[in-house]
N, C-alpha and C positions, 0 to 999 in steps of 0.2 A: 359277526366275525370281524376282527380288527383288520383294517386296510393296511396293506404292506406299504412301508415308507419308500418313496421313490428316491433312488440314489442318483445324484447328479454326477455323471462321469466327465472328467476333465481329460481332454486329449493330451497325450504325453508330449513333452517339449520336443521340437525337431529343429534341425538346422536347415536353413534355406537361403538362397540368394534372392535379394529383393531390390527393386528400384524404388527410391523414395519419390513420391509424387509431390508432396507439399508439406508444410509445417502445420501441426495442429495448434490449438489455442494455448497449450502449455509449452509450446516450443519444440515438441517432439516431432521427428520426421514421421510421415504417414505413408505406408505402402499398401497397395491393394493385393490381397491374397485371397483367391477363390471368392471374389466379390465382396470381401469384407476388409475394413481398414485395420492395419496392424501398426501400432505405435512403437517407434524405435528411437529412444532418446539419443541425443548427440549426433544426429545425422542431418543432412541438408537436401533440399530438392535436387533431383537429377543424379544423386549418388547411387551407385550400385554397391550393395553391402552384403555381407554375410552376417546373419543374425540367428539367434536361438529363439524360436517362437513358442510361446505358451499362451493360447487363447488370443486375446487382442494385443498382447504385449510382446515386444521383441527386445532381446538384449544384444547389443552390438558386439560382434566378435571380430569383424575385419572390414575395413573400407577397401573395396576392390577398385572403384573408380571415384576419386574425390571430386567434389564440386570446386569450381574455380573460386567460389566464395568461402571456401574453408580457410580457417585462420588458426594459427598456433595459439592455443589458450595460454594466457599470461600467468595463470595460477596453477601451481603444481597439484592443488587439491581438486581441480576441476574433474568431474566424472566420478569422484568419490564423495565429495561434499555435495549435498543437495541444494545448496544455497543459490547456485547459478545454473541456468539452462542453456545459455547461448554464447558462451565465451569462444566457442569454436567457429562462430560466424563472423565474417568481416563486418565492421561497424556499419558501413553504408548499406549493406544487404539487410542487416537486421533492423535498421531504422526504417528502411522502406517497407519491410515486412510489417512492422507495427503500424505504419501509415495505411497499408492495404487492409489490415484487419479492421480498421475503422471504416474505410470505404465499403468493404464487403458487408459489415454489420448494418450500415445505413442502407445499402442496396437491398438486403434481405427485409428491411423494414419498409421498403417501398420508396426510399429516397436515393435515387440514382444520380450520378454525376455530382456527387458531393464536393463542395469546394474545399478539399483537404490540402492544407499547406504541408511543406516539408517538416519533418520531425525536428524538434528542438533537442539537440544533443546535450546531455549533462555529463560532466566528467566522471570518471571512475573514482573510487575511494572518496566518496562524498556522503555515504549513508550515515545518518546520525542516530538512527534507532535500529535496534535488532532484538530478537528474542533468541537467547541461547539455551540449548539443552544442557543440563548438568547431571552428572552421575558421580557419586562418591563411593569408593570401594577401597578398603584396606588403608585408609588414611590418605588416599590420593583423590584428587579432584580432576575429572575430565569435563572440560567446558568447550563447547563448539556447536556445530550445526548437525542436524540429522542427515544421514545419507538419504539419497532419493528413495522415497516410498519405504522407509525403514526406520526402526527406532534405534539403530546403531548410530553412535555419535562419532563424528569426525573431529578430532581436536585440530584446531587451525593454527598453523605456524606462520601463515601469511594470508592476506586477504586483499582482493582487488575491488571490494565493494565498500568495506567499512571505512569511515573517516579515520585518518591516521591517529587522531587523539583518542578515538574510541578503541581502535585496535591496541594502542599502547597501554590502555587501561586493563587489558585482559588479565595479566598476572595479578594485579591487585584485586580484581573481581574473583579470581580463583581463590585467593586467600580469604576474601570475605565469605565465600561459599563454604570454605573449610571451617570457619568459625561457628557455623550453625550447629544446632543440636544433632546428636548422632542419628536420630530417626529420619533426618533429611537426606535420603539416599538418592532420590530421583525427583527432579523438579525443573521448571523453566525459570529463567531469569530474563526479564525484559529490561533493557537499558536504553536510555535516551541521553545523548550528549547535549547538555544545556549550556547556556552562556557561562554559568558559574560552577559547573561540575557535572556529575552524573546523577540522573534520576533513575531509580531502579524499582522494580516490582517483582517480588518473589512469588512464584506461582507453584506451590507444592502439590504433590499428590495427597490423597487422603491419608490421615494418620500422622501428619507432621504437625507438631505443636508449635505454637507461637513462642519464640525465644523470650525468656524472662530471667530475672535475677542476674547471676554471673554470666549467663549466656547472652543476655542483652548487652551487658557491659563489653563482652568480647566482640560482639557484633558492632558496637559503636566504635571501638578502637579500629576494627578492620575497615569500617566505612570511611573513617577519617584518613587512614593510610591510602585508601583506594581513590580518594577524591570524590566520594559519593556524598551528595548533599541531602538526599532523602532515600529512605528505604520504605517501600510499601509492601504489604502482603495481601495478595488478591485484591488490589485496588484500594486498600485501606492503609493510611499512613501509619507506620510503625515507629520510625525514628526520623527526625528531621533536624539537620544541622543548620540549614538555611533554606528559604523558599527557592526552589528551582526557577530560573529566569530564562525567558526567551523574549525577543523583541520583534514586534511587527510595526513597520514604518517608524521605528524608533521608540515605540511605546512598550515599556517593560510589562510582561504578563507572567504570572506564576500559575501554570496549569495544575489542575488537580492530579492526584495519582492516577496513572493510566490514561491521562488526557491525550487526545489525538493530536499529533503533529505530522506535517508532511515528511516524507522519508528523508529528504535532504534539504538543507537551506538553499542550495543552488536550484533544486527543482521547485521549491516554493517560490523563489524569486522569479523564475521563468513563468510560473502560473500567474503570479501577481501582475507581472508586466502585461501578459495577454489580457487579463481581466480589466486592468486599467485602460489598456488601449481600446477595448470594446466599450468602456464606460464613459468615454469622453463626452462632456456636456451634461452628464447626469447631475441632478440636484437633490433628489430624494431616492435613496436606494434601500433595497432589502437585501440582507445577507442571510439566506436560508440554509439550515444545517451548518451553522456558523462556527461550531467548535469554540475555540478560545480566541478567535478573532484574526486569523491569518489574512482574511480578505476584508473584514470589517474596518480594521484600522487603516490600511492603505486606502480604502474607498473613502474614509472620513477626511482624507486630504482634499477631496473635491466635492463631497456631498454629505448631507446628513444621512445616517444609517440606522436602520432598525434591524437588529440581529436576533435570530430565532434558532433554537436547538432544543432537542429533548433532554440533553445531558445537563441537569441542573447545576452540577458542580462546575462544568465548563462555562455555563452562562454566568455563574457567580464570579468566576475568575475574570471573565471578560468585563463584567459590570464594575468590579473593583478597579481594574486597569483603566476603564473609560472615565472613572470619576476624577482621575488626575491627568488625563491625556490632553496635551495641547493641540486639539483638533476640533473639527465640527462635532456636534452632538452625536453620540452613539448610544441609542437605547437598546434594551435587550428584553427577551422574553423566553421563558422555559416552556416549551410546547412540543408535543409529539406531532411532527408534520406528516407522518404516515397515517395517523389516525385523525388528526385535525389540521389539514392544510389551511393556509391562509386563503380566504375565498372572498369573492364579491366585493362588498364595500371595504373590507380590510385591505384590499389591493389598490383601491382608488387613491390617486394622488402620487403614486410612486412612478417614476419614469425609468426605473431599472430594477430588475430582480436577478440576483446571483444565487445559484444553488450548487452545493457541493455535497451530495448525499453519499451514504455508504454504497457498497457494490450493488445493493438491491435497487438503486436508482430512486427516482422521485415521481413515480407514476401519479399518485394522487395530487401532488402539488403541480405537476405539469398539466394535469387536466383542469385544475382550478385556474392556472395562468392562461390556458388556452381559451377559457370562457371569459377572461377579463380583458382589460385594455392596456396593460403595461406595455409601453412602447418597445422596450428592449429586455431581453432575457439572456443571461450568460450562464451556461452550464459547464461545471467542472466535473469530470468523471474519471474513475479508474476502471470502468467496465464498458467496453465498446457496445456490448449487446444491450444493456439497460439504457445506455445513453441513446442508442438508436431508437429504442422503443419510445423513450420520452421525447426525442426529437420529432418522431412521426406524429405524436400527439400534438406538439406545439405547431407543427406545419399544418396539420389538419384543422387547427384552430385559427389559422390566419397568419402564422409567422413564416418568415423566410430564413432558412439557414444561410447566414451570410459568410461564415468561415468556421472551419474546424481545424485545430492545430494539435498534433500529437506532441507530447513532452516525454522524453525518455528518462523519467525520474528513477525508474527501477532498472538501473544499469545491469546488463547481462541477464535480466529476467524476462519472462514472457509478458509480464504485466505492462500495460501502457496507460499513461495518464493523458488527458486531453482537455481542451477548452473549446466549447462551441458558442458562437455568438449568433443570436436570433434577433430579427427586427420584425415588427408588425408591418404587414403590407398595407 
């Protein structure tokens, strides 16, 4: 006899008064209801609120007792657009919250009393890259950001995050999207503000064909009018008017389509300053998870550098730039450091290793460094949890965490960037 399917019953939504205990990792306020956490976006610790609760999520209906740290959000889209999480928090409060996130992550990993400095504040309206959601209906183009936890698009008429030059380009980008073939109804558009224009990557849903013939000509006209220097489709170059350019320590580099850059030039500059401050006196340096050279070329002002990354196209761009760079030698290698970290003899002779991995962190490489004798390690991270795990590995291997500094590169978001400096004891 067939077994009856178990039906999961979801409790109906109800309205309740809550007291917010703390902020969760995504910047949502967290209240305790019947022993369980309930997440309420756009609230702050200490606030008494009325919210509509469904499961572990709460929708804010009214603030009954506001926090002294509550701030009037500068953007009229805040709360509708899902791009920002913390515009309602006073800047000093949320910078300290980001710092405490790092301290708490390190404490959970067994590293208490972490030497965490004050967060480096980055100005608003500096973000040079973004991924926009695009929908086309009835000859009209809607371009903007998704509402929080929704596929609904909020068309943006102002923005406190985007660089002014990127925001000013939005009308031209909408016209570019309008020039695509008719089956392009829903897709994402990744845009990066480069030194000489916009670098774009079209990311269509299934069924959207590559523009060709007259459609390709229309797209080229639209890209010229919009100041776009390259259009890629899912990371493959489609049209290029000029190689997109960015400079690291004055060295011009042309990243591949979809190549990683820090979110803002100002945030990148802050990270580079911290890395160089920790690298004083280095003569032979490793730049691991190097990308296109954001740290390799600044480091080459004081040391020879060997740069390693799994992204072959990024390494090729770095190598091409290094061939003409007026700096100390920068060598490069395409290698998956998750599967094949530099180990043993490969690390000998280097007096500095810098690593800036994806959010997953650099566990295997940290283990290899912990077993080696590189005098200094500098870790750059966008994830306090994986940084704390890797830091604990290094400390267990004989390193001392000398300093860790948050950098508020992701303004008004819950994300936090950081630089940690380690020395062998």
